[in-house]
VOGU-364216 format. One line per field, with one value per residue (C-alpha): residue number from 1; residue in one letter; y, z, x. Coordinates in nm, 2 decimals. Last residue first. Layout:
! residues N
pos	c(NUM|...)
code	c(A|...)
y	c(Y|...)
z	c(Z|...)
x	c(X|...)
! end
This chain:
! residues 120
pos	c(120|119|118|117|116|115|114|113|112|111|110|109|108|107|106|105|104|103|102|101|100|99|98|97|96|95|94|93|92|91|90|89|88|87|86|85|84|83|82|81|80|79|78|77|76|75|74|73|72|71|70|69|68|67|66|65|64|63|62|61|60|59|58|57|56|55|54|53|52|51|50|49|48|47|46|45|44|43|42|41|40|39|38|37|36|35|34|33|32|31|30|29|28|27|26|25|24|23|22|21|20|19|18|17|16|15|14|13|12|11|10|9|8|7|6|5|4|3|2|1)
code	c(G|P|D|A|A|P|V|F|G|T|E|A|G|L|V|R|C|L|G|A|I|V|G|D|L|H|G|P|R|Y|E|A|A|P|V|R|G|W|V|P|V|P|W|A|P|D|H|R|Y|R|A|I|H|H|V|H|L|Q|P|V|V|N|G|L|A|A|I|N|L|K|D|P|R|F|V|Q|T|M|A|E|S|L|R|V|S|E|R|M|L|Q|L|Q|D|G|A|S|L|Q|H|I|E|T|V|D|A|R|D|P|V|L|I|C|W|P|Y|N|A|D|K|M)
y	c(0.43|0.08|0.02|-0.35|-0.57|-0.68|-1.04|-1.31|-1.64|-1.77|-1.92|-1.57|-1.49|-1.34|-1.15|-1.01|-0.94|-0.75|-0.53|-0.47|-0.36|-0.11|0.02|0.07|0.26|0.49|0.58|0.92|0.99|0.79|0.98|1.01|0.88|1.13|1.07|0.87|0.73|0.37|0.33|0.16|0.32|0.30|0.47|0.67|0.89|0.63|0.68|0.35|0.17|-0.04|-0.26|-0.33|-0.66|-0.63|-0.94|-0.94|-1.11|-0.91|-0.68|-0.36|-0.10|-0.31|-0.57|-0.61|-0.89|-0.77|-0.82|-0.56|-0.61|-0.45|-0.26|-0.30|-0.42|-0.32|-0.58|-0.88|-0.81|-0.76|-1.09|-1.29|-1.14|-1.22|-1.58|-1.60|-1.46|-1.69|-1.99|-1.87|-1.81|-2.16|-2.32|-2.15|-2.25|-2.61|-2.60|-2.44|-2.07|-1.94|-1.94|-1.66|-1.42|-1.22|-1.48|-1.42|-1.52|-1.67|-1.53|-1.47|-1.11|-1.03|-0.66|-0.50|-0.19|-0.02|0.27|0.65|0.60|0.51|0.33|0.00)
z	c(-1.23|-1.14|-1.00|-1.05|-0.75|-0.59|-0.68|-0.42|-0.57|-0.23|-0.35|-0.42|-0.05|0.19|0.38|0.07|-0.10|0.21|0.21|-0.17|-0.13|0.15|-0.06|-0.37|-0.15|-0.04|-0.39|-0.40|-0.05|0.00|-0.02|0.30|0.30|0.47|0.84|1.04|0.75|0.80|1.04|1.32|1.67|1.89|1.72|1.41|1.33|1.42|1.75|1.92|1.60|1.37|1.08|0.86|0.69|0.48|0.34|0.00|-0.13|-0.43|-0.30|-0.30|-0.08|0.21|0.15|0.52|0.55|0.84|0.99|1.23|1.34|1.67|1.81|1.47|1.40|1.03|0.85|1.10|1.18|0.81|0.72|1.00|0.90|0.53|0.62|0.84|0.57|0.31|0.53|0.60|0.24|0.15|0.42|0.28|-0.07|0.04|0.20|-0.11|-0.09|-0.03|0.34|0.30|0.15|-0.17|-0.43|-0.79|-0.95|-0.75|-0.74|-0.36|-0.28|0.00|0.09|0.24|0.47|0.63|0.79|0.74|0.40|0.24|-0.10|0.00)
x	c(-0.04|-0.14|0.21|0.29|0.25|0.58|0.67|0.72|0.79|0.89|1.22|1.35|1.38|1.13|1.40|1.57|1.23|1.12|1.43|1.40|1.03|1.13|1.42|1.20|0.95|1.23|1.35|1.18|1.03|0.71|0.38|0.17|-0.19|-0.43|-0.49|-0.74|-0.95|-0.84|-0.55|-0.73|-0.69|-0.38|-0.20|-0.32|-0.02|0.24|0.43|0.32|0.41|0.20|0.31|0.01|-0.07|-0.39|-0.56|-0.73|-1.04|-1.18|-1.46|-1.26|-1.44|-1.57|-1.30|-1.20|-0.95|-0.73|-0.38|-0.24|0.13|0.22|0.52|0.68|1.03|1.02|1.23|1.20|0.83|0.75|0.93|0.75|0.41|0.48|0.55|0.24|0.02|0.17|0.11|-0.25|-0.32|-0.18|-0.40|-0.71|-0.61|-0.59|-0.93|-1.08|-1.14|-1.49|-1.43|-1.17|-1.43|-1.46|-1.36|-1.47|-1.14|-0.86|-0.50|-0.51|-0.43|-0.19|-0.16|0.14|0.17|0.46|0.28|0.27|0.45|0.12|0.15|0.00)
! end
């Protein structure tokens, strides 16, 4: 998520017409959980947050997606949820690339992790 207020990743299962976790097959549910745990470990290692928030809301975007947000006692929304608290902050030039590179190093090439393309 392009909001420099918080390190924020989103997992999106590559499954059409799925809006809820229970709509995934049992195997896909386990895979999503494994990927969520692995991303959580990587984000904890890279960002050292005070708390990691994980949520599958989908009120605006119906496609199943799971937010992973690193939270800090000093962040602009602490301790309440991040949604709608403060405007998104832009990353400094090159900073987002460094954040992505750090996560890629920790996740490792064997995971198949590919950062999402910038939609514009």
